[in-house]
C-alpha positions in Angstrom: 45.1 -59.1 -30.6 47.1 -57.9 -27.6 50.3 -59.0 -29.4 49.5 -56.7 -32.3 48.6 -53.8 -30.1 51.9 -54.2 -28.3 53.8 -54.3 -31.6 51.9 -51.2 -32.7 52.9 -49.4 -29.5 56.5 -50.3 -30.1 56.3 -49.0 -33.6 54.8 -45.7 -32.4 57.5 -45.3 -29.8 60.1 -46.1 -32.4 58.7 -43.5 -34.7 58.9 -41.0 -31.9 62.6 -41.6 -31.3 63.5 -41.7 -35.0 64.5 -38.7 -36.9 63.8 -38.1 -40.6 66.3 -37.0 -43.1 66.7 -33.2 -43.0 64.5 -31.4 -45.5 62.3 -34.4 -46.2 58.7 -33.6 -47.0 56.6 -35.6 -44.6 53.2 -35.4 -46.3 51.5 -38.8 -46.2 53.7 -40.2 -43.4 53.0 -40.7 -39.7 54.1 -37.7 -37.7 57.1 -38.1 -35.4 56.2 -38.1 -31.7 58.6 -35.7 -29.9 58.3 -34.3 -26.4 58.2 -30.5 -26.0 58.6 -28.2 -23.0 55.9 -25.5 -22.4 56.7 -22.0 -21.2 55.7 -23.1 -17.7 58.2 -25.9 -17.8 55.7 -28.7 -18.3 56.4 -31.5 -20.7 54.0 -32.0 -23.6 54.1 -35.5 -25.1 53.0 -34.5 -28.6 51.8 -37.9 -29.8 49.2 -38.0 -27.1 47.2 -35.4 -29.1 46.8 -37.6 -32.2 47.5 -41.1 -30.8 46.4 -41.9 -27.3 47.0 -45.7 -27.3 44.5 -48.5 -27.3 43.4 -47.8 -23.7 42.1 -44.4 -24.8 40.6 -45.3 -28.2 37.2 -43.8 -27.4 38.6 -40.4 -26.5 38.7 -37.8 -29.3 41.9 -37.3 -31.1 43.1 -33.9 -32.2 43.9 -32.4 -35.6 47.1 -30.4 -35.0 48.9 -27.5 -36.8 52.5 -27.3 -35.7 54.6 -24.3 -36.7 58.4 -24.1 -36.1 59.5 -20.5 -35.6 61.9 -18.2 -33.8 61.9 -14.8 -32.1 64.7 -13.6 -34.4 63.3 -15.0 -37.7 62.1 -12.2 -39.9 60.4 -14.5 -42.5 58.6 -16.1 -39.6 57.2 -12.7 -38.5 56.3 -11.9 -42.1 54.3 -15.0 -42.5 52.7 -15.0 -39.0 49.6 -13.0 -40.0 48.8 -15.4 -42.9 49.2 -18.3 -40.5 46.8 -16.8 -37.9 44.4 -15.7 -40.6 43.9 -19.3 -41.6 44.1 -21.2 -38.3 42.1 -18.9 -36.0 38.8 -19.1 -38.0 39.2 -22.9 -38.3 39.9 -23.2 -34.6 36.7 -21.2 -33.8 34.6 -23.2 -36.2 36.0 -26.5 -34.9 35.2 -25.4 -31.3 31.6 -24.6 -32.2 31.2 -28.0 -33.8 33.0 -29.9 -31.0 35.8 -31.0 -33.3 39.2 -31.3 -31.6 41.6 -28.9 -33.2 44.7 -27.2 -31.8 47.6 -25.2 -33.2 51.0 -24.7 -31.7 54.0 -22.5 -32.2 57.4 -24.2 -31.6 60.1 -21.8 -30.7 63.6 -22.9 -31.6 65.1 -20.0 -29.5 67.5 -20.7 -26.6 65.9 -20.9 -23.1 67.7 -17.6 -22.2 65.1 -15.6 -24.3 62.1 -17.4 -22.9 60.7 -14.2 -21.2 61.4 -12.1 -24.4 59.5 -14.7 -26.3 56.5 -14.7 -23.9 56.4 -10.8 -24.1 56.5 -10.8 -27.9 53.8 -13.4 -28.2 51.5 -11.6 -25.8 52.2 -8.2 -27.5 51.2 -9.7 -30.9 48.2 -11.5 -29.3 49.5 -14.8 -30.6 49.1 -16.7 -27.3 45.4 -16.0 -27.1 44.5 -19.2 -28.8 47.7 -21.1 -29.4 50.2 -22.7 -27.2 53.9 -22.0 -27.4 56.2 -25.1 -27.2 59.9 -24.8 -26.7 62.5 -26.8 -28.7 65.8 -25.0 -27.6 68.0 -28.0 -28.3 66.2 -28.6 -31.7 65.5 -32.3 -30.9 61.9 -32.0 -32.2 63.0 -30.1 -35.2 65.4 -32.9 -36.0 62.7 -35.5 -35.7 60.5 -33.5 -38.2 63.5 -32.8 -40.5 63.4 -29.1 -40.0 66.5 -27.3 -41.3 65.0 -23.9 -42.0 62.1 -21.9 -40.6 59.3 -21.1 -40.8 58.1 -24.6 -41.3 54.5 -25.7 -40.8 53.0 -29.2 -40.4 49.3 -30.2 -40.4 48.7 -33.5 -38.6 45.4 -35.3 -38.8 43.7 -36.9 -35.8 45.1 -40.2 -37.1 48.6 -38.9 -36.9 49.2 -38.5 -40.6 50.9 -35.4 -42.0 48.6 -33.7 -44.5 50.7 -30.6 -45.1 54.4 -29.7 -44.8 55.1 -26.1 -45.8 58.7 -24.8 -45.8 59.7 -21.2 -45.9 57.6 -18.2 -47.0 55.3 -19.3 -49.9 53.2 -17.1 -52.0 50.4 -19.6 -51.8 50.9 -20.3 -48.1 47.3 -19.6 -47.1 46.0 -22.0 -49.7 48.4 -24.7 -48.9 47.7 -24.4 -45.2 43.9 -24.4 -45.6 44.0 -27.4 -48.0 46.2 -29.3 -45.5 43.8 -28.5 -42.6 40.7 -29.4 -44.7 42.2 -32.7 -45.6 43.2 -33.5 -42.0 39.8 -32.6 -40.7 38.1 -34.7 -43.4 40.4 -37.6 -42.5 39.7 -37.2 -38.8 35.9 -37.6 -39.5 36.5 -40.8 -41.5 38.2 -42.6 -38.6 
């Protein structure tokens, strides 16, 4: 049994190092496992949210919504209200029910605009209930195959991508909500 767990850990680490082909839709695949930097300079090992290893199997795993964006991306700003309209009520409901659910914004801006980014997010009240992660060298974007933004991923507590939404879509709210519902349902079935 230990041998299989070790092989599984190696596979998870390998997936975290691998990149997917740019523009590939990731629905149905295991999510990559990049490392991000927070505004405070801390490292966030992303896979720990939805895969915590065999030594932590009894701890709850988290359904995650991950949105790649930029301070200077006009389509990103246009779509932000729709994004927040969907994820905020889900996050509030999940919290009431004790269901682990988090959403993150991933800035692909250079580190030199970090303070401008923080101010913008605070002005727009975006950082109230989400966390901003930084990807200034676009390493995480590469692992997720992101070539254009905005791009949103929903990842179940089991680490499977249930939604991969590129660009500004007319049915963005519906696609995002369906991906979140599927991820939460999958998380209950574990």
